[in-house]
N, C-alpha and C positions, 0 to 999 in steps of 0.2 A: 385549387391551387396547393400545391405541397401535399400530395397524398390522396388516396381514395376517399370517397364520400362515405362517411361512417352511417350506419342506421340511425334513425331517429330514436328508437328506443334505447340504444346504447348511450347516446348523448344525454338523453333524459335521466338515465339511471346512473351517470358517471358522476364521482366526485369532483368538486371544484376547489380550486386553489389559486390565490394571488401570489404571483412570483415577486421578489424584490424589483426594486425599479431598475437596476441595470440588467437584469434578467428579462423584464418586460420590453427594455429598448432592444435586446438582441432578439427577442421574439418578433418585434415589428420589423427587423431588418431581416429576419429570415422569412417571414411571410411576404415582404415586398420583392424579395429576389436580390437584395443588396449584399447577402452574404453567399451568394451562387459561388459554388456548387452545392452548399449545404442546403438541405431541405428540413431539418431539424436539429435538435440538440445531439451533442455528440455522445456515443456510447463507450464503454470501457476499452473496447479494441481500438477505436480511433484515438482516444486520449493517449494510451500506452504508445501506438504508433507515432503519434505527435511528437510526444516528449522524447523518444528516441532518434526519430528520423526527420522531424519537421514536415511529414506528411501523413496524410490519413491513411487508414488501414488499405484501402485500395490503390495507394500511391499517389493520390492527388495532392500537390503542394497546398498547404494551409498555414497560416501563421501562428495561431493561438488557439486555445481551447475555447469553446463556446458551449457552456455547461448550465444545467438546471438542476436545483436542490430541492428537495420537498422535506417536510417533517417526517419523522418515523410513523407517527399514527396513521398517515395517508399511505405511507408505503406498504403497511400491513395489509391494507386492503386490495393491493395491485398483484395481479399475476401476470407477467409478460408473456406466458405461454397459453393464456386463456384470451381469446378475443374479444370476451364480453367483460373481462375484469382488467383490463390494461389501459384504458382511455381515462384521461383526466382532462377536464376542462379548465382552462386558464382564463382567469378573470383580470379585469383592471381593479385599482384601489376601490372604485364605487361598486365593485361585484358584477359588473356587465361582462359577459361572454366575449373574450378576444379570440380564443383558437382553442381547438382540441390537440393533445398529443397523444399517439398511440405508442404506450410505452413498450419498448422491445428489450429494454435492458435496465437493471436497477442494482445500485451498490451502496454499501454504508460508507459516508465520507466523514463523519464525526459523530459526536453525542447526538443521538436522536435526529440525525440528518442523513438524508440519502440521496444521491445523484440518480437522475434518470435519463435515459437517451430515447430517441424516436422522432419520427416525423411529426410535424405539426400542419395543421389544416384551419384556415381562417374561419371563424364563426362571426355573426353578427354584421353591422354595416361598415365595418372598417374604421371605427373610432370616432372620437369626438375632439372639441377643442378649438382654440383659436388657429386660424391659417390652415385650415384642412386642405384648401385649394392648393396650398404649396407642397402637400406631403405626397408627392408624385412618385411612382415607382421608378427603378432605373429603366424600365422597358419605354416607359412614357416619356421620361426625360430624354432618351437616346434618339427618340423619334423626332423630337424638336430641335436637336442640335444641328448646326450646319455641318458639312464635312469638313475635315482637316483637324488641326490640333485642337485640344480643350484644355484650358488653364484652369486647375481646380483651386479653389480657396476655401478653407474651412473657417469659417468667421464664427468663432466662440466668444469674440470680443467686439465691441463696436469698432467701426472703421474710421479712423482718425486720418488726417492729411498725410502722415509718413506711410501709412499702410496703403492709402490710395494711390500714391505716388508710386510705391512699389508696385502694386497691381498693374497700373497703367503701363509702366516701363516693361514689364514682364509680357503683358499681353501684345504690346506692340513689337518687341523683340521677336517673339514667336509667331506673330501674326496668327494668334490662337483666339477662339471664342472664349469668353470667360464664363464660368459657371461657379456660383458661389453657393456652398453648402451650409446652411445655418443649423446648429445642434438645437434641437427643441424638447429634448426629453427632460431638462431639469435647468435649474439656474446654472449660469456659466461660471468661469472660474473668479469672476468679480462679483458674484451675487446677482447678476442682473436676470430678471425674470425672462424665459424664453420668448414670451410675446413681446416684450420690450426689446429685445435683442433683434428680433425680426424688423420691427419698426424702425429700429436706429440703421440697419442695414439698407432699407428702402429710402430712408432719409438721405442716405449717401449715393444713391443711385445715379444722380445727375453729374457726379464727379467720377463715374466708372466708364469704361468703354461699354459697349452692348453687352448685357449680361443676362443669363438666366439664373434664377434665384429659386432654390429648393430647401424645403425644411425636412431635415433627416432626424431619426430618432438616436442620435448619438448621446452617449453619456459615459462620463469619465469615472473610473473605479480605482483610482489611486495609484495605477501602476502605468507610468508614462509610456513605457515600451510597448506594452500591450495594446494601450489605447492607439499608440501611433500606427503600429502594424495593422490593426482593424480599421483605423480611418483610411488608410492608404488602399485596403481592399474595397472599402465602401466606395471611395473616389473612383477606383478603377472600374466597379460595377455600373457608376454612373456615367462612364464614357470618357472620363478624365484621362488625358494622356501625360500631363505635366502638373505637378502640384507645387504651389508656391509655399515654401517651407515656413512653418511657424514652430514654436518651441515644442509642440506637441505632435508634430508631423514628421514622419520617417518614410523612407523609400518602402514601397511593397512590390511585388512582382507585376512588372508591366507598367509601371508608374514611374516617370523620371521626376526628380525632386529638385526644384530650384532653389538654393539658398541665397537669398537677397543681401547684397551689401548694406551697411548702416547709412541712412539717410540723416541730414540735417538741414535746418531752415537758414537760408542765406538772407543775412539782414540787408544785404545792398539791393536786392530787387525783389525779395519775398518768394523766392523759388525753393523748392527742395532739390537738393543735389546730394551726391554722395558725399560723406562726412569729409573725407580726406582731399576733396576738391575746394573746400572753402577754408580760408585762413580761420584760425581759432578765435580771433577777435570779431569776426563778422558771423559766426555760426550759433545756432540754437539747436540743442538737441531735443529729441522727441520726448515729451513728458512720459513719465512713468505710470502705471496705473495707480499707485498709491499717491502720487501727486493728483492726478484727476480726480481720485475719490476724495482727497483733501479739499480740493476748491468746491466740489459739489456739497460736501457735509457743511461747509461754511456758508454755503450760498452764493458765493463768487461764480461770476460767468467764465466758462471755458473760453481761453483766448482763441481768436479767430484764426490766428496764425497756425494753430495747431489743430483745431476742430471745425469743420464745416457748421455754419449756424444751425441748419436743420437737424443735424446729428446732435449738437449741443442742446437744442431745444427738447429733443426726446428724452436725453439722459438727464436733464434737470426736470423733467415731468415725472419720471419714474424714480428719481433719487433727490427728492427736495432737500433743502437744508435740513440739518438733523433736528431743529426746533419745530419743524412743520412735519416730521416724518414719525410714523408709529414706533413706539417704544415699549418694551417688556422690562420692567424693573424687578428682579426674580431675588427674593430673599431665601437663603438657606441657613440653617442652624439647629442646634439642639432644642427639644422642647424646654422652655423656659429661658431660652437666651435673649428673648426680648425682640425677635423678628416681627412677630405679629403686631406688637404696639407700635414698632417703630414704622412699619408699613401702613397701619392705619392712620398714623398720624402724617404720614408723608402724603397718602392720598387726600386727607382733609386740607393740608396746606395747598397742594395743587387745586384743589376745587375751590378754595378760597381765591386763588388768583384767577380762575376761569379761563386760563390760556388753552387747556387740554381737557379732553374728555376723558374720565378716569373710570376705570373699572378694577374694584379691589377683588382678588380672589384670595380670600382668607382661608387658610387650612381647615378649620373646623367647619366654616359655612360650606366649603367646597366638598367635604366629606358628606354633609347631609344632603346637599342640592344636586351636585354633579357625580359624586362617586359612591352614592349609597350602595351598600352591599359588598364593597370591597373589604377584604381583610387587612391584616398587616403582614402577610407573607412578602417576601422580596418580589415575587411576581405582582402581587396587588399593589404593592407600594410604588413600584415602577408604572403600573397602569394607572395609578392616582396621578403621579407627576406627568405622565405622557398627556392625560386628558386636559390637566391644568395647562401645560405647554400648548396645547392644540388651540384652547379658547383664547389664551393670551396671545397667540400668534395671530388669530383671527381678529382680535381687537387691534393690534398692530398693523394688520394688512388694510384696515381701514382708517389709518393715522390716529388712532387713539393711544392712550397710555394705560397698560396693564400693569398693575402692582399684585405680584404674587408672593405667598409666603409659607409654603409647605416646608416641612422639614427636609425632604428631598435628600435622603441619606447616601444615595449612590451617584457615582460620577456618570454612568452610561445614561441615566435617566435626565439628569441635568444638562449633559451634552445634547439630548434628542431635543430638549425643550429650546435649547438655544438653536439648534439647526432648524427647527420649524419657524422660529421667530425670524431668523435670517432669510430664509427661503421665501417668507411672506413680504419680504422688503422692509421689516422693522429692525430696530436696534436692539440689542440685549445687553443688560447690566447686571452682571451676578454680583449680589452683595452677600458675603458671608459674615454672618453675626457669629462670631468666634468666642462667644463667652464660655469659660472653662465649664467643665461637667460639674465640678464641685459647687460653682455659684448656681447653675442651673437647679442642681439638687436641693441647695438652700430655700430657693425660691418655692419650687414645687407647688405652684398654686393650685393644680389639680390632684395633687397626691399620686401622681403615676410612678414617680420615681420611688416613692416609700412602698408601694404595692410591688413593684419590679423587685426591690431588695429583699423584699419579704417572701418573694416566689409565687405571689399571687397574680403576676401579670408577666406574660412572655412576649418577647419580640420587642422590647423596650430600647429604643435607639440610644445607645451609649453605655447600656448595661448588658444585655445579652445579644444586641445586635449592633453591628458596627455602624459608625458614621465616617464616610469616605470623606475627607476634608479636601475641598477644591483647591486645585493648584493654578487656577486660571481665572479667580475672582477679580473683577474689575476694582471691587473695594472690599476691605475687611474691617470689621468694627468690633470692639469688645466693649461690652455694656457693663463690665464690673464695677467701674466707677464713673461711668459716662451716664449722664441723664437722658430721658428719651428726647427731650428737645435739643440737646446737644447732637445726638445721634442723627436726628432728622436734619439738622443743619449740615451735618457732614456730608449725608447723601445728596441733600440739595446744591451744595457746593460742587461736588462731583459732577452732577448733571449739568450746573451751570458751566464750570469749566470745559466740559466736553462738548458744549453745544446743543444739549438736549432741551434746555429750560432757559428761558429768557433771564438775563442777568439780574433783572429786578426782583427776582424771587430770592437772591442770596441775602 
């Protein structure tokens, strides 16, 4: 598929590279034919033509750029003019080959970053992961669809009764077969894991018209217009003639968009009707995602008037009350701020209670056991925090509580730790121990500040290396005049107030 077969020796000697998540999602869509007529990542000529005319260089209409970037070190080894030096093997995050790209174009896009264009060809057995049986190609799906209109719904959130009523009305009005496309390349906009999203869609199946359900590697990347246009093209490739609009779905060539009116629940007979057809005193509006999340966080059942019981059961299973959910408490602050002492005492207090399994990831212990060999450059410090974040997220994935206390001076690394925890289904509480530098220097238990001031130590955070103060910490503590027990009580009170810990610990 997608290109001629490459000689085995070329593939064996080719360098390998793992693209970013959204590039891997684009790669799967290219390989499956969902990006027809594209057979690979776009080169410069297509990108220039696209920006000027909205068409590829050969005149084919196409909505947005589909690109791949590689690091400069890899680009240096390539020669698009040499058949034996232009192949790159693209791998998944575990290093398994997914596809090979024959690079026909390469150009610099930024500092040590290069764009490459060329056709792709699948390698390996087509991937792994949950619900592989639902990852059908457009060709396979179209062969299953009945003749006539096809109503497409991109279900990136669970389907509650308002959405199900809209779907049923649209399918009946069009006399169309229903095709549900479930994005499965990453967590949805509400953080729900893709496998849980698929289960929740299946849980609502008895409330839908006859439907075909397909898992597709769609992944949002922060540009709603771009995402919407690509989703419309993918829906069209799967045989969709009409799309039921959501906030992320716009029209693409060949696909008609239905924009539903707002529904409300009628208290008089328990039916969902158009909002304006119900007197205000008798109507209940659909719950917002934030309201749904709040009920789940507190362990309250989702009301049956809004959510089918089978869907509610799936959501409660994947999003238990906060007190039973995994949690990462991540302390950050200067050396000597008191973060490690507070973290250790917090872990001890939680162990005494026995309600949770506690894993303490102390900065010094982690440096010795997990990140030995890393130095104190920015890259190594980021790697240290990322490794701590990954371990903490895995603890949270299994409903444990991880307490981490690295210095973590850089915002990007802290954000990565937060993202990993959230994607693992865990909570994340960032505690900034904001003890001033002069107080930390006076304490200087390890003598690090004195050595840094004397020029004997380079890269000391707060002296000759920056500390980027967090602007999104859930809790800020200054231990200048606060005792350790007092600081621990402040952290525990926050965890209790926000439902992460049982009130008896307060």
